C-alpha positions in Angstrom: 58.1 -72.4 -37.9 56.7 -69.8 -35.6 53.0 -69.3 -34.8 51.5 -66.3 -35.9 51.0 -63.9 -32.9 48.6 -61.9 -34.9 45.3 -62.8 -32.1 47.4 -61.9 -29.2 48.0 -58.8 -30.4 44.7 -57.9 -31.0 42.6 -58.9 -28.1 45.1 -56.2 -25.9 44.7 -53.8 -28.4 41.2 -54.8 -27.4 41.7 -54.1 -23.4 43.4 -51.2 -24.0 40.5 -49.3 -26.1 38.0 -50.6 -23.5 40.2 -49.4 -20.1 40.9 -46.4 -21.8 37.3 -45.8 -22.9 36.5 -45.9 -19.3 38.7 -43.9 -17.6 37.6 -40.7 -20.5 34.6 -41.8 -19.0 35.0 -41.5 -15.0 37.5 -38.1 -15.6 34.3 -36.5 -18.0 32.6 -36.9 -15.1 34.5 -36.0 -12.1 33.4 -32.0 -11.2 37.0 -31.0 -10.3 38.5 -31.9 -13.8 39.6 -29.9 -16.2 37.7 -29.8 -19.3 34.8 -31.8 -17.6 32.0 -33.4 -20.7 30.0 -31.0 -18.6 28.5 -29.1 -22.0 29.7 -25.1 -23.8 30.2 -22.2 -20.5 30.1 -24.4 -17.5 32.9 -26.0 -15.6 30.4 -28.5 -13.3 28.0 -29.0 -16.1 25.3 -27.8 -13.4 22.8 -25.2 -15.1 22.2 -21.8 -13.3 18.2 -21.2 -13.4 17.4 -17.7 -13.2 15.3 -15.9 -10.3 11.5 -16.4 -11.7 10.1 -12.6 -11.8 7.3 -11.3 -9.0 4.4 -9.0 -9.2 3.6 -6.4 -7.1 1.2 -8.1 -4.5 -2.3 -7.1 -4.6 -4.9 -6.5 -1.6 -5.8 -9.9 -1.3 -9.5 -11.0 -1.7 -10.2 -8.1 -4.1 -12.1 -8.6 -7.7 -10.5 -6.5 -10.6 -13.8 -4.5 -10.3 -13.6 -3.4 -7.4 -9.5 -2.9 -7.8 -9.8 -0.8 -10.3 -12.3 2.0 -8.6 -9.1 2.5 -6.2 -6.6 5.5 -7.4 -3.3 4.9 -8.9 -2.2 7.4 -6.2 -3.6 5.6 -3.3 -0.9 4.2 -1.4 -3.1 3.0 1.4 -6.2 1.8 1.6 -8.3 0.5 4.7 -9.9 -2.9 3.7 -13.6 -3.1 6.0 -14.9 -6.4 4.5 -18.3 -7.3 5.5 -19.3 -10.8 6.3 -22.6 -10.8 4.4 -24.6 -8.1 2.3 -26.9 -8.3 5.2 -24.8 -8.4 8.1 -24.0 -5.5 10.0 -20.1 -7.2 11.3 -16.9 -7.0 9.2 -13.2 -6.8 9.4 -10.8 -3.8 8.9 -7.5 -4.2 7.5 -5.2 -0.9 6.8 -3.0 -2.4 3.8 0.2 0.1 2.4 2.0 0.0 -1.2 5.3 1.9 0.6 7.4 -0.2 -2.1 6.3 -0.5 -5.8 8.5 -3.6 -6.2 7.2 -5.5 -3.2 3.6 -3.7 -4.0 0.6 -4.0 -1.4 0.7 -5.2 2.7 -0.5 -5.4 5.6 0.2 -1.9 7.8 -2.4 -2.9 10.8 -5.4 -5.5 11.7 -7.7 -7.2 11.2 -9.7 -5.9 13.4 -13.4 -6.6 14.4 -16.0 -3.4 13.1 -19.8 -3.4 13.1 -21.4 -1.6 9.9 -25.0 -0.9 9.2 -27.5 -2.7 11.1 -28.7 -4.2 8.0 -26.1 -4.9 5.5 -24.3 -3.1 2.8 -25.5 -1.7 -0.2 -24.7 -0.5 -3.4 -27.2 2.6 -3.1 -27.0 4.4 0.1 -30.5 6.2 1.5 -31.4 8.3 4.1 -32.0 5.9 6.8 -32.1 2.9 4.5 -29.5 1.7 7.7 -26.9 0.4 5.8 -23.8 0.9 4.5 -22.6 2.1 1.1 -20.1 0.4 -0.3 -17.2 1.8 -2.8 -14.6 2.9 -2.1 -14.0 6.3 -0.7 -11.4 8.6 0.6 -10.3 9.5 3.4 -8.7 12.9 4.0 -10.7 14.8 6.8 -10.7 13.7 11.1 -11.5 14.8 14.5 -14.0 13.8 17.0 -14.5 15.5 20.8 -11.7 14.2 22.2 -7.6 16.0 21.8 -6.0 15.4 19.0 -4.0 12.4 19.4 -1.6 12.9 17.1 -3.4 12.6 13.7 -2.0 13.6 10.6 -4.7 14.2 8.9 -7.0 17.5 9.6 -8.7 17.3 12.4 -11.4 19.1 13.7 -11.9 19.1 18.2 -15.3 20.0 18.3 -18.1 20.1 21.3 -20.3 18.9 18.9 -19.1 15.6 18.7 -20.7 14.9 21.4 -23.5 11.7 21.9 -26.3 10.7 23.4 -28.9 8.4 23.5 -28.4 4.3 22.9 -27.8 2.3 20.3 -30.2 -0.7 18.6 -28.8 -3.3 21.3 -29.8 -1.2 24.1 -26.5 0.0 24.2 -24.7 3.5 25.2 -24.1 5.8 22.5 -21.9 8.3 24.3 -18.0 8.3 23.4 -19.5 7.0 20.2 -18.2 10.2 18.4 -15.1 11.0 20.4 -12.1 9.8 17.9 -13.6 10.2 13.7 -12.7 10.1 10.1 -15.4 10.6 7.5 -16.0 8.9 5.4 -15.9 10.7 1.7 -19.4 9.5 0.4 -21.8 12.5 -0.3 -20.0 14.8 1.1 -17.1 17.7 0.8 -13.7 17.0 0.5 -11.5 18.9 2.9 -14.3 19.7 5.4 -15.4 19.0 8.8 -17.3 15.7 9.5 -19.4 17.7 11.1 -20.5 19.7 7.6 -23.6 19.3 6.3 -23.4 20.0 2.7 -24.5 17.2 0.5 -23.2 16.8 -3.2 -25.7 14.0 -4.8 -28.2 15.4 -2.9 -29.5 14.9 1.7 -32.1 11.7 0.2 -29.2 9.8 -1.0 -27.6 10.1 3.2 -24.9 11.2 4.6 -22.7 11.8 7.6 -21.0 8.4 7.2 -18.0 7.7 9.1 -15.3 5.6 11.0 -15.5 6.2 14.6 -15.6 4.5 18.0 -17.7 1.4 18.6 -20.5 1.7 20.8 -21.1 -2.7 21.1 -23.6 -2.7 18.2 -24.1 -1.8 15.2 -24.9 1.4 13.2 -26.9 3.9 11.1 -24.4 3.5 7.9 -21.0 4.0 9.3 -17.7 1.7 10.2 -16.7 1.7 13.7 -13.8 0.6 15.8 -13.0 0.0 19.3 -11.5 3.6 20.7 -7.9 2.4 21.2 -7.7 1.4 17.2 -9.5 4.4 16.2 -6.7 6.1 17.7 -3.7 4.1 16.1 -5.6 4.6 12.8 -6.0 8.1 13.1 -2.1 8.4 13.8 -1.4 5.9 11.1 -3.0 7.4 7.9 -1.5 9.6 6.2 -2.6 12.5 4.1 0.8 11.9 1.9 -0.5 8.7 0.8 -3.7 9.4 -0.3 -5.6 6.9 1.5 -8.8 5.2 0.9 -11.2 3.0 2.3 -13.2 0.3 0.1 -15.5 -0.7 2.0 -18.6 -3.3 1.5 -19.3 -7.3 1.7 -16.8 -9.7 1.2 -18.2 -11.1 -2.4 -19.4 -8.2 -3.1 -16.1 -7.3 -3.1 -14.5 -9.8 -4.8 -16.4 -8.7 -7.8 
């Protein structure tokens, strides 16, 4: 009478099943194996994520209210940021919007600058020694010296000559060798020397970007002579340039 072999056969079958599952698991995790357990639509099991979309860059440190005043047509912006509401020292950076998909990019600067002796104001008055805050067009240039190659209309005129001393006793001579008129209380499309004041004489005028004389101004923005020359070569009327000016806290609003 023979001894039944069923238990032995059962063990062999169970062993083969275990080996088979293990082998299948190894094959399915092999990236080179065809038909691996990678999931639908993927041969390697890696999920391809879409490149995150990027919003066009804004001009830094400008708040929504300030940005809202920049015309949609403007593609150049000279941003002059004062150190404080009562400070006469500031910094200027020229930004350009050449590719709307990328947004605003710095084109020149930062440059040290001076502004009005008493700082900034949102309601400039004649002789208050403060620079007006806001966003203003830059459409006209000029100076005592010949046109260095400005793209803006340039008025070379001997009447840009100036003499005397500034608030610190520094000589003012040469301050108006190069100027760019800021369209505050003036008629765009005229020489910076034009005296028309649409808001009235009491609201002041003659606010320019001009050559720095080493001290605060009566309300203008001043840059060193080499930076003024550079600015004149960069400002392009086809890009509807503007100046955005004020103390840092106000511009951030």
